[in-house]
N, C-alpha and C positions, 0 to 999 in steps of 0.2 A: 504494500499500499505505500503510495506517494502523498505525502500530507505537505501542503504548502500553506506556509504562514506569512511569508514574506510581504512586505509593505513596499513592492516595487513601484517606483515612480512612473506613473502612466500619464499621458496628457490628458488634460481636462478641457471643459468647453472654452474657457476663456484663454487657453493655449492657442486655440485657433481663431480667436478674435470674435467668437460667438458672443454676441451682447445680452447684458442683463441689467435689470432695474436695481439701484440700491448699492449700499457700500459694504463689500465684504469684511470679515475680520481678517487678522493677518493671516490665517492659515484656510479661510474660507471653508470651515470646517466645525462640526458639532463641538470638537475639542477646543474651540475659541471660547466656549463657556468654561470658566475656570472650575476645576475639579472634576471635569467629566473625561473620562478616559474611554478608548474603544479598542476591542481585541478581536481577534478572528481565529477560527480554526477552518482551515480550507482543504477540502480533499477532491482531487483531480486525478482520474484515472481514465486511459484511453481503451483498455480492454476490460471486458466483465470479470468479475471474480467467478471462482469455480462454481458452476451451476446456475449462474445468472446469465441473462440475456443482454442487459445494457450496461454500459461504463457507469462508474461512480462520480459524479461531480456535484459536491454538496458542501455544506459545512454549517458552523454557528457563527453568529456575530453577537458580540456582547457589548453592552453600553453601561457603564457604571457611573451614577450620578456624583457620588462623594466617594471617589475611588481610593483616596489615602486615608480615610477616616478609620480608626482603630475600633470603633463600635458602629454598628447599623445605625444608619440616620433617616428617619422618615422622610419623604419627598412629597411636597403638595403637587398634585397632579389632576389632570382632567382627560377624557377620553371620549371620542367619537365615533359611531359606527356609521360611516357612509353607505356602505353596502354590506351587509353582514355575512356573506359567505365566506368565512375565514374564523381563525381563532386568535384570541389575545387573553391568556389566563389573568387572572387577578382583576379583571374588568369589573366584576359586579362590585368590589370593595373599593375599587378607586371611585366608581360611581356614588356610592354610600358614604365611604370614610373621606375621600377626598386626597388621599395618598398612597403611596405603596412604599415598600422596604425592599431594599435589596437590588439587584441588576435587572437590566431589560435584556432579554435575548431574543434573536430572530434566527429561524432555522426553517427547514422544510415541512411541509403539512404533517407528514407521518413520523416526525421525530418530535414533536411537541412533548411528548411523554418523557421521553429518556433525558430530553433538553431540561424540563422541568426537574425531573429526579436528580439530575447532576447539579442543576443550580441549587437545589435545597442542601444537597450533600457539601458543596461548596462554601455555602453560606455557613452552615453547622461547623465547619473545619476553620474558616476565616476569622469567625466571631465566636469561638469556642466559650467564651466569658460569658456571654450572653446567652447562648442557645444550649449550653451544657450545665446549666445552673439549675436552681430549683423554682424557677418562674414558668416552666411548662408553656413556652411560648410557641405559637405556630409560625410557619413560613409561607409565603405566597408571592414567589418571585413572579415577574412579568415575563410570559414567553409568547411570541407571536410567530405566524408563518405566512408562508406563499408556496405555491405548488410548482415543484420543478421536474415533474415527471416526463416531460419531453425530453430532457437532456439528461436526466439521472435515473438511475434504478431506485427510485423513491420506495417501492415495495420491498426492497431489501433490508430498509431500515438500517443504513449503514452508519448513521451519527451514533456515537457512544459517549458514555461519561466522560471518557479520556479528552474526547474532541471539545466537551464543554468546558473542562477544566483548562484545556489549551487556550480557549477564547478568553476565558475571565483571568487566568493567571498572566496572560499575555497583553492585557489591556494596558494602554499607554497614553500619555498626553502627545501632543505634536500631529504630524500630517495623518491623515486616514487613508488608507487604501481603498480603492474603488473599483468597480467592474466585478469581475468574476473573483471575488473572495467571500469568504466567510457563508453566510446563509444565501448570499446572492450569487454563488458560484454557478448554479444551473438556472438561472432566470432568464426571461424573455420579456421584453417591452416594445409594444408597438410592432411586433414582426421582428424586431432586431434584438442582437444580444442585450439583455439588461443586467440587473444586479444590485450592487450596493453603489450608493453615490451620498454625498453631504453638501453641505453649503452654510454659509452664515452670514449674518447682517449685523452691522454696527447702526446702533440709534442714539439719540440724546433724548433722556426723559429728564426734564427739569434740570437740564445741563450737566446731567451725568451720563456718562457713555456706558451702554449696555449692550449685551448681545443677544440676540435671537438665531437659532440655528436648528438645522434638521439632517436626520439620516433617514434615508429611505432604502427599503428593499423593493425594486421595481421589478414587476412581473406582470404587467398589465397593457391594456390597450391593443388596438388593431392598427396595421399599417397606415390605412387611409385616414385615420383619425389624427396622427401625429401632426402637431403644429408646434414649431420654436419661433419665437420672437415675432408671432404673428404671421408666419409663412407656412403654408400647408405642406411641410417637408416632406411628409408621408406619401402624399399623392404625387410629388415631383421625384420621388425616389422609389419607385414601384418595382424595379429590376431586382429579381430574385424573391419577390414578395410570395410567400408561401400560401397566402390566403388564411392564415390560422385564425380561427374564431377567438372571441375574448373569453378566455377560460382561466385567465391568470388573477392576481391580485396584487396589493401595494400596502405595505406597512410603512406608516411615517411616524418617527419619533422627533418631537419638537423639544429643545431644551432653551431655557433662558435663565439669566442670573438676575432679572427683575424680580422683586417681591411680587409675587401674584397669589392670589387666593384661589381655592379649587374651583369656583364657580369661573373666576376669569380664564383658569387654564381650560376649564371645558370649553369655553367660548374661543379660545386660541387654537385648540385641537379641531375645532370645526373648519377652522380657515384652511386647513390642509386641502380641503376639497376643492376650494378656489386654486391652490397652488397646482394640485395635479390636473385639473381642468383647463388651466392655461396651456398644457401640452396636449391637450385635446380629448382626453378620455371622458365618456359620458357616464363611467361607472356602470359598467356591463352587469348584467343579472349574474353572471357566473364569478363575478370579481368580488374577493374580500377586501374591501377598502376600509381600513382600521387605522385610526389614529390616537397617538398619545402625545400629551404636552405635560412637561414638568419644570419645575423651578428649584435651583439650587439654593435659593434664597429662604430665610426663615427656617434655618436648622432648628430642631428640637431634639430633645432626648427621646427615646423610646417611648409611647405613650403610657406604660405601665410604672415610668419612672420620672414622669413630667410631673410639674406643677398642675394643681386642680385647674386653674385658669391659665390660659395660652395667650400669650399676646404675640400678634404678628403684624407686619408691616404689609400694606398693599398700594398698588398704584391706583390711583383715581380712574374709574372706569371711563370718566370723560375723555381721558387722554391716551386711551388704549390703540386708536386707529394707527399710529405709527408703527406699533407693536404687531398689530394684524398685518400691515404691510409688509413687515420684516419677514414674519412667517411664511407669507404667500410666496415672497421672491425667494427665500431660501429652499421652499420645497421645490418650487420651478426648476431651479438651477440644479437642485441635488438629483432631480431625475435625469436632466440632460448629462449631467456629469456622469451618471450611473452607466448611461449608454455609451457615451464618448469613451470611457474609460475601459470599456467591456472589449473582451477579445472573441472572435468567432470561434464558434463552438459546435463540436460534432462534425458528421459527414464521414465517420469511419464506417467500416462494413457492420459494426453492431449498433449502429445509432438509428433512431426514427427519422432524425432531421438533421440537417446542417444549417445552424443560425448565425448569420452573419452579422458581425458588427458593424453599425454605422459608421461612415467615413466622416471624420470631423471636418476635413477639408472641403469636401462636397457641401456639407450643411453650411459652412462659412460662406462658400461661394453663392450659394442659393439666398442667402440673406443678403450678400452684397449686391447681387441681380435683383432683389425686391426691394430697394430702398423706401418706397413708400409704406411698405408693411411694418417695417421696424426703426425706431429711432433710438434705440436703447445704447445705454453706455457700455464700454468695454473696459471701464477703469477698473483697478484693484486686480 
């Protein structure tokens, strides 16, 4: 088995001059939000394992909100189900309690169970003083999925606890790998190779610089829906289109260092629908479009150790529009980054399909040839 966890530098949308609105953070990644680390376990194999018919191309993506904390930190959060043909564990408590504790992981549809199992084991080991004591605490990490069965032997259930540990223990600050990495390894977006993507935006609220950022696992859309910078790119790049129906999904995780209350984070999560909509998806019936937003502000102890009355700071709802805008922009760019960074996959005698990666140079050329469609900035 070949397991690849490298963060090889691949070109991103802006490297080709593809324009986007807003001002990105230094890394243009979710790790621009302080304390957030991202890790991957990536499995890429070109021949089937014994007794199997398809190659293995899958993995796990891990997002840690307070990665360096010695104790688990409750994180205020909100969730939105734009189209519910998918899974995100812990979602009921996020809706009712307004927070989650632990990492967020993204994998393939048939590996949610083992990924959740591994995350629980990792949390017990990582925070032994909290979970091995006499408090009898439960754990409910967040695990989401999209379906990679066209390029991966998904029914072989090849993700293991070791892969979960690899992603979690390898989580780091700094640049985030994109494309065929982690849970995004076998994903398809708009008929092109999809996968993992990220982007961020810097905004000023009451004179204070803050960050809003996103990670996506893009596995959604049909070729003729794809729009970039207002240009119908999918209709103009029809060559090689397999005509695949909309049977995928997209998971969006939005992070911010702004102090937002749970009801505000729920509203922020909803804006991911506008972000993915900018690239053309209609949210097809078979697509699981599930969005999570969390804030690293307002850290509190675990609730059983916290004071009877909790005090939180929160941004005035009246000035949230720039925050919503930053989220929409981050999600839109993260999807394009996932596609631009992806690598053509499949086409071996063992594969169902060969899925081509989109050509960033061709996209940039199309946008230049349609100047009336897009007036966006390429700064940053």
